[in-house]
N, C-alpha and C positions, 0 to 999 in steps of 0.2 A: 681859700688861697691855694694856688697850684703848687706842686712840688718844686718846679723850677724857680718860682718866686721865693719860696722858703729857702731854697739852696742859695739863691742870690743874696738874700738878706744875711744868711749865716756866713757866707763867704766875705761879705763886706765887713761884718763885725770882726771876723777872724783876721782879716787883713789889717784892720785898725789896731787890734790887740797884739799882732805879731810883728809889727814894724819895730825893728831893733837895730842897734849898731849903725847909726847914720842913715836910717831909712831902708835898710836891707830887709827884704821879706823872708821870713823863715816859714816855709810851707812843709808840714809834716805828711800831708796826704794830697791826693788829687782833688780837683775842684768839683767834679760831678761824678756820680755813679754810672758806670756803663757795664752791662752784663752781656757777655759773649759766650757762645757755646760751640763745641765741636760736634762731632756726629755720634758720640757715645750715648748721650742722654739729653737731647734737646727738649724733651717734654718737661723734665725736671727744671731745666734752666728757665723755660717759659713760665712755669709756676712760680719760681723764685722771683722773677722779674715782675710778675703780676702782683705778688704779695708786697714787694717793695714799692710798686707804683711807677716803674720806669719801663720804657719799651726795650725790647731785645735789641742788642747791638746789631748793626747791619754788616755781617761778614759771611763768607762762604768758604767752606773747606771741601775741596774735591781732590781727585787724583788725576795725574797725567796718564797718558796711554801706557807708559812703562811702569806705572804703579807708584811713582813718587807723589808725595802729598803737596797740594797747592793751596795756599791760604790767601784769600783776598779780603781786605778790610775796606768797606765802602763809606766810611765816615771818619772824621778826625777823632783822634784819641789824645791829642796833645794836652798834657796836664791833667788828664782824667784819672779817676780812680777806677781801674779796670779789674773786673772779676771774670776769670775764665773758668766756666763750669765744664768739667770733663772727668767722668769716671774712667779709670783705666781698667775697664772690664773687657770681656771678649768682644771683638778681637783685640786683645790687650796690647800687642805691639803697635798696631795701627793707631789705636786711641792714644797711646803714650806719645808716639811721634807727632800726632796732631797737636797734643797739648804743648809739647816742647816748641814746635814750629810757631804756634800761635803766640806763645809767650815771647819768643824772639822777635816776631813781627811787631808786637805791641811795644816792646822795648825800643826797637829801632824807629818806631813812630812817635817816640817821646811821650809815652804814657807817664802820668805822674807817679803812680804806684800800681804794681801788678800783683794780684792775689790769685794763686792757683787754687780753685775750689774743686777739690777731688773727693767727692762723696764716698767713692770706693777706691781705695789705694791698692792697686794690683801689685803682685810680687811681695806682699807684706809677709807671707809665710816663709820667705827665704830671708830670715832676719838674723841668722847665726850659722856658724859652721857645725852642722850636725855630725859630719864625718870629715875625714881628711880630704883636702882639695875642693871642698864645697865653696861656691861663691856666696857672698852676702849681698844678694841682688837688691834687697830693700834699701841698703845704703847707696848702692850705685844709682838707683832711681832718684833718691833724694839729691845726690850730687848733680844729676842731669837737670832736674827741675831748677835747682839753685843756679847752676851755670847758665841755663837758658835765659835767666833774667827775672825770675819770680822774686818778689820782695817779701812774700808771706804765703803760707799754706793754710787752707781751711779744709778740714777733713772730718770724717766720722768713724768711730770705732775701728781704729787700727788693730790688726790682728795681735800685735804686741805694742803696748803703750810706749815702750822705750824707743820705738822707731822715731818718735819726736826728736830724740837726741841725735839722730842721724843727720838732721838739718842744721845748717848754720844760720838760718833765718827763722823768724817767729813762726810757730805752728799753733793754730787753734784747733783743739781736738774735741769735737762734739760727741755726745753720747746718745745712743738710741734708746737706752733704758727708759727714760721718762716718757717717750712717745709710746713705747710698747706697754709699759705699766699702766699708763692712762687708758689705753684701749681696753685692757682687761678689767680695770676698775669700773669703767662705764658699763661693762657687761655683768657686773656684780661678782667678779672673781676676787674674793679676799676671805681671810679668816682661817679657822681651823680645818675646814673641809678641803683646803688647798695645800699643795706642796710644790715648791719651786725646786727644780733639779738642775744642777750644774753638770754638763756632759763630760767634764774632766776636771782634774785638779787645777789646771791653769785658768779655768773660767769661774772659779769660786767667788772672786771679788765681785765680778759682774752679777753673778746669780744672787749673792748676798744683798747687794744694792737693790736688785729687782724684788727680792723677797721682802725686804723691809718696807717697800712701797705698798705691797699687798698684804702686809701683816701676816705673812705665811712662813712656816718653817722651811728649812733647807735640807735637801738631800744631794748626794753626789754619786755619779756613775764613775766607778773605778775601772778603767779599761787599759788594755795594752794594744798598741798598734804594730802588727808584724811588718807592714810595709806601707808605702804611701797610698792614701785613699782607701785603706782598709782598716777596720777596727774590730777588736774582739772584746766584747763586754765581759768583765770578770765578776763584778760585784756591785751591789747598790748599798751605799752607806746612808742609812736613814730609813724612816718608816713611810711607805707609800700605800700600804694596804687600805682599800676602800676610799682612796682619796682621788680628787681631781689633781692632775699633775701638769705643770708647765715646764718644759725644757727650754732654757734660754742659752743662746750662743751668739758669737759675733757674726758667723756666716754659715750658710748651708751650701755645700759644694755638690758632691756626688750623692749626698744624703745617706751614705753607707753607715757612718757613725751614728747619725740621728736615728735611722730605722732600727739598728741593733739596740740602741739605748731604749727606744720605745718598746721593743719586744721584751727586753729584760724587765722593764717597769710593769708591763702587763702580766708577765709571769709571776711577779711578786705582788699581784693583787690590785694594781692601780685601776681605778674605775674608768677614767677617761684621761687621755694624754693629748695635750696641746703642745705646740712648739712655736718658738718665735726667734727671729734673728734679724739683725740690722741689714745684712747683705744676702740677697738671694742669688748666689752664683748659679746654682742649679745646672751643672754641667753633666754630660754623659747620661747615665741612666737615672738621674735624680727624680725626674717627674714620674717615671714609671714606678720607682721605688716608693715614692710618697703616695701615689694613687693606690698602690696595692698594700700599703701598710695600715697599721691600726691607729695612725695619727688622726685625731678628730679634725684638727685644723692647724695649718701652718701660717703664721703671721710674719710677713717680711715688710721691708720698706722699699721705696722706689729709688734708692741709691744706684741700683742697677735696673734698667728697664726690663720688664717681663714681656717677651714677645707673645703674640696670640697663641702660638702652638704650645706654649708652656702654661697657659692660663687654664687652671682646673678649679673645680668647686672647693677643693680642700685648701687652696692658697688664697689668702687675703693680703692685699697690699695697702700699707699706710704711707702717706706722703711726709717726707722730711722737709718739704719746701718752706713751711712757716718757720721752722727752726733755722734753716740756712739763711732765710731772708732776714730774720732777727739778728743773726750773727753778722751778716754783711752790713746791716744798718749800724750795729754797734761798732764794728771795725771802722766804718766811715766816720762816725761821730766821735771816735776815739773814746768810747765808753767801755767799761769792763765786759768781757765776754764770759768770764768765769762763772757768772750766775747761770749761764745756759748749760754748764757742765754738771751742775749739782742736781 
């Protein structure tokens, strides 16, 4: 039985069950799943659509000659459950505007419900006032997405989990730890020969969760950051001597913090150092630093596309498409998504 036939039967049953108050139909979500993508990560969007078993939505996002963004939707979305897949990675402002304009277009086209699928949420590091007169840009972005017309947000590994509270709409916050941990388990990484390292105090919860899946002890890099994108490693809390070490973080940006942490671990006797992160931002000198470092391998996911010029032997990419596809199916079927967080 094809997916369209299954959806038709489900909708007919739902319509019968939801007719209330003198025959009025109470519809909580759209009638069919439609996946659309901007230009930030169309490959991931296609993988998600393939896993769900639906075709990609027919839309085009281009720019006018003056640089303004143009969105054209070539199929009806009236009453549909629309999922817009768009990471707000580099070029972050262009990708953000594409997302907002696409959401607005779907809203004005009478989509049943619109979910902003943002695998990587840009501006997440600007989540508080670190000094006087700082903006809280992560909150501004949340307000923009909500105002544009999104009914729900689906994202992964926000830099600060409390960003979920910046939204006034539901947020489903997926975790990359299960995918990363499963990868290492399949390669035989577990037990007393292994140590999981948190790169700072703020990442301890994530690292502890990761370590528990590998049955490994935990160590912490205690560092001080003199200014943005620079870090000075001060101390290693825990025993890493003659151990295989895995550093886990939510993202790798310029890789300065990561490489300094690796050097400190090697100095303290670590046998091999692996690193993993959900988001491979990899800006500036990141690739050169990783290539020249003692890192054995860096594991990232495809929340941000890795262009050919950044593909090196030390970097391996895992796909989050099956996880997002499962989450989208559960959102559509109105089933719990929390099981995917655990």
